C-alpha positions in Angstrom: 0.0 0.0 0.0 1.0 3.6 -0.6 1.3 5.9 2.4 -2.0 7.7 1.5 -3.8 4.3 1.3 -2.3 3.2 4.6 -3.4 6.4 6.2 -7.0 6.2 5.0 -7.2 2.5 6.1 -5.7 3.3 9.5 -7.9 6.4 10.0 -11.0 4.2 9.4 -9.9 1.8 12.2 -9.0 4.7 14.5 -12.4 6.3 13.9 -14.1 3.1 15.1 -12.1 3.3 18.3 -12.5 7.0 19.0 -15.4 9.3 18.6 -17.9 10.7 16.1 -17.6 14.1 14.5 -19.5 15.7 17.4 -17.8 13.8 20.3 -16.7 15.9 23.2 -15.0 14.4 26.2 -15.2 17.2 28.7 -12.4 15.9 30.9 -10.1 13.4 29.3 -7.2 12.9 31.7 -7.1 16.5 32.6 -8.1 18.2 29.3 -10.8 18.2 26.7 -10.8 15.8 23.8 -12.9 16.4 20.7 -14.0 14.9 17.4 -13.4 11.8 15.3 -9.8 11.3 16.4 -10.4 12.7 19.9 -7.9 15.5 19.4 -6.7 16.3 23.0 -5.9 19.6 24.8 -3.9 22.0 22.6 -4.5 19.8 19.5 -8.2 20.3 20.1 -7.8 24.0 20.3 -5.7 24.0 17.1 -8.4 22.0 15.2 -11.1 24.4 16.4 -9.1 27.4 15.1 -9.0 25.8 11.7 -12.8 25.2 11.8 -13.4 28.8 12.8 -11.5 30.0 9.8 -13.9 28.1 7.5 -17.2 28.5 9.4 -18.7 32.0 8.8 -21.1 31.6 11.8 -18.4 30.4 14.2 -18.9 33.3 16.7 -22.6 32.8 16.8 -22.2 29.1 17.4 -19.5 29.4 20.1 -20.5 32.7 21.8 -18.1 35.6 22.3 -16.2 34.3 25.3 -15.3 30.8 23.9 -14.7 32.3 20.4 -12.2 34.9 21.7 -10.5 32.3 23.9 -9.9 29.9 21.0 -9.0 32.5 18.4 -6.7 34.3 20.9 -4.5 31.2 21.0 -5.0 30.3 24.7 -3.3 27.1 25.8 -5.7 24.2 26.4 -3.1 22.0 28.0 -5.3 21.6 31.1 -8.6 23.0 29.7 -11.7 21.1 30.6 -15.1 22.3 29.5 -18.5 22.6 31.0 -21.7 21.0 29.8 -22.8 24.2 28.1 -19.4 24.7 26.4 -19.4 21.0 25.3 -22.7 21.6 23.6 -21.3 24.6 21.7 -18.2 22.6 20.7 -20.4 19.8 19.4 -22.4 22.3 17.4 -19.4 23.7 15.5 -17.7 20.3 15.1 -20.8 18.9 13.3 -21.1 21.8 10.8 -19.9 21.1 7.2 -16.8 23.1 7.9 -16.2 21.1 11.1 -16.5 17.7 9.4 -14.3 18.7 6.5 -11.6 20.1 8.8 -11.7 16.9 10.9 -11.4 14.6 7.8 -8.5 16.7 6.5 -6.7 16.8 9.8 -7.3 13.1 10.5 -5.5 12.0 7.3 -2.7 14.5 7.9 -2.2 13.2 11.5 -2.4 9.5 10.6 0.1 10.1 7.7 2.4 11.4 10.3 1.9 8.3 12.4 2.6 6.0 9.5 5.8 7.9 8.7 6.9 7.7 12.3 6.5 3.9 12.2 8.5 3.8 8.9 11.3 5.9 10.6 11.5 3.1 13.2 12.0 0.5 10.4 8.5 -0.8 10.1 7.5 -1.8 6.5 4.7 -4.3 6.9 1.3 -2.6 6.0 -0.5 -4.3 8.9 2.1 -3.4 11.4 2.0 0.2 10.3 -1.8 0.4 10.6 -1.7 -1.2 14.0 1.1 1.2 15.0 -0.9 4.2 13.9 -3.8 3.4 16.2 -1.5 3.0 19.1 0.4 6.3 18.5 -2.9 8.1 18.1 -3.5 7.4 21.7 0.0 7.9 23.0 1.6 10.5 20.7 4.4 10.2 18.1 7.0 10.9 20.8 5.9 7.8 22.8 8.8 5.8 24.1 6.5 2.8 24.5 5.6 2.6 20.9 9.3 3.0 19.8 10.1 0.0 22.0 7.2 -2.0 20.6 8.4 -1.2 17.1 11.9 -2.4 18.0 10.6 -5.6 19.6 8.4 -6.2 16.5 11.4 -6.0 14.2 13.2 -8.7 16.2 10.5 -11.0 15.0 8.4 -11.2 11.8 7.9 -7.4 11.7 4.2 -7.9 11.0 1.0 -7.0 12.8 1.0 -10.3 14.8 4.6 -9.6 16.0 3.5 -6.1 17.0 0.5 -7.3 18.9 2.7 -9.8 20.8 5.3 -7.1 21.5 2.5 -4.9 22.9 1.3 -7.5 25.3 4.9 -8.0 26.4 5.5 -4.3 27.2 2.1 -3.0 28.5 -1.1 -4.1 30.0 -3.0 -1.0 29.2 -5.7 -0.8 26.5 -5.2 -4.5 25.5 -8.8 -4.9 24.6 -8.4 -2.2 22.0 -5.1 -3.6 20.8 -6.6 -7.0 20.3 -9.5 -5.6 18.4 -7.2 -3.6 16.1 -5.0 -6.6 15.5 -8.0 -8.8 14.6 -9.3 -6.2 12.1 -5.9 -5.9 10.5 -5.4 -9.6 10.3 -8.9 -10.0 8.7 -8.1 -7.3 6.2 -4.8 -8.9 5.2 -6.4 -12.3 4.8 -9.1 -10.9 2.5 -6.4 -9.1 0.5 -4.5 -12.4 0.1 -7.6 -14.2 -1.1 -8.5 -11.5 -3.7 -6.7 -12.1 -7.0 -4.7 -9.2 -8.3 -6.5 -7.2 -10.9 -5.0 -7.5 -14.3 -4.0 -4.4 -16.2 -6.0 -3.0 -19.1 -3.2 -4.1 -21.5 -3.4 -7.6 -20.2 -7.1 -7.8 -20.5 -6.9 -6.3 -24.0 -4.6 -9.2 -25.0 -7.2 -11.6 -23.6 -10.0 -9.9 -25.5 -8.0 -10.1 -28.7 -7.4 -13.8 -28.1 -11.2 -14.3 -27.7 -11.2 -15.1 -23.9 -14.0 -12.6 -23.1 -16.5 -13.7 -25.6 -18.3 -11.4 -28.0 -20.4 -8.3 -27.7 -22.7 -7.5 -26.0 -21.9 -10.0 -23.3 -18.2 -8.9 -23.3 -19.2 -5.4 -22.2 -21.2 -6.7 -19.3 -18.5 -9.1 -18.2 -15.7 -6.5 -18.4 -17.7 -3.9 -16.4 -18.8 -6.5 -13.8 -15.1 -7.2 -13.3 -14.4 -3.5 -12.7 -13.0 -2.6 -16.1 -13.9 0.4 -18.3 -15.2 -1.1 -21.5 -14.3 1.8 -23.7 -10.7 1.8 -22.3 -10.3 -1.9 -22.9 -11.7 -1.7 -26.4 -9.4 1.2 -27.3 -6.5 -0.9 -26.1 -7.8 -3.8 -28.3 -8.1 -1.6 -31.3 -4.6 -0.3 -30.7 -3.3 -3.8 -30.6 -5.0 -4.7 -33.8 -3.8 -1.5 -35.5 -0.1 -2.2 -34.5 -0.1 -5.8 -35.3 -2.1 -5.7 -38.5 -3.9 -8.7 -37.1 -7.5 -7.8 -38.1 -8.9 -11.0 -39.5 -10.3 -11.1 -43.1 -13.7 -12.2 -42.0 -16.0 -12.5 -39.0 -18.8 -15.0 -38.4 -21.9 -13.4 -36.8 -22.9 -14.8 -33.5 -26.1 -14.4 -31.4 -26.4 -11.0 -30.0 -24.0 -9.3 -32.4 -24.8 -6.0 -34.0 -23.1 -4.4 -37.0 -22.1 -1.3 -34.9 -20.6 -3.5 -32.2 -18.6 -5.5 -34.7 -17.4 -2.3 -36.4 -16.3 -0.9 -33.0 -14.5 -4.1 -32.1 -12.5 -4.2 -35.3 -11.8 -0.5 -35.5 -13.9 0.2 -38.5 -17.3 1.8 -39.3 -20.8 0.5 -39.9 -20.8 2.3 -43.3 -17.6 0.6 -44.3 -18.8 -2.9 -43.3 -22.1 -2.3 -45.1 -20.4 -1.3 -48.3 -17.9 -4.1 -48.1 -20.6 -6.7 -47.5 -23.3 -5.2 -49.7 -25.6 -4.8 -46.7 -28.8 -2.8 -47.5 -30.2 -2.7 -44.0 -27.5 -2.1 -41.4 -29.9 -3.2 -38.6 -30.2 -6.7 -40.0 -27.4 -9.3 -39.8 -27.9 -13.1 -39.4 -26.3 -15.6 -37.0 -23.7 -17.5 -39.1 -23.4 -14.8 -41.7 -19.7 -14.3 -42.7 -18.8 -10.6 -42.9 -15.7 -9.3 -44.7 -13.7 -7.0 -42.4 -11.1 -5.8 -45.0 
């Protein structure tokens, strides 16, 4: 997986373990935590400042006092909030601007977690995703997660080794750690069982060899398999044009149309009609042999 894909996958797992867009933990170990990733203390204040920049009604939602405190850059290192303040924070967090800012910040933060894991030597996708969830709780400067990464690399370097290293070095949050490991393991098992998708060029070669049947069934089969029919057909046409391998004739099969045959062999309906003396281009018969060149 690329870093962006790893970050998106890890963020999805972290979201399940943390909060919703409007989550507000008024006193989370001495300071407020907010939102989908439960941004804590000064990170919460920083996120709110970004939301305020994008939300035109921010002052009306937060009220003058809270708005001035946040935009004024006050430290929230030990800032807890009241019930009334929590309601205001929830209101701004769940605006369109609030959700968008959270999504953007989440991917940026989780990308940082992934890169931190890579800086420790982790390369396995599952291990990096697992690591990201842990660092989201402890912070990128966590000595514990640096130790867990080092222990992981003494073994297989994968998510299983990382989970085992976790249980060896801490007894905190092990229910969450097990849940994350099981999710990662299930994802990797599914990925292993899913055959790698062939390239358009490879599929075009198969189409040219007749492995995908004839139109219109071919179009349905290609699209069901996740391919863009027009893109594949263009590649087929290019292959035929380069190789000069267009056959001399084509035998009409059930479901064929003259337009589909023309498209398949990089020609036109008018050209086929003229070449085969066809008066009605809407009528061709099964078994009929058409000249293609």
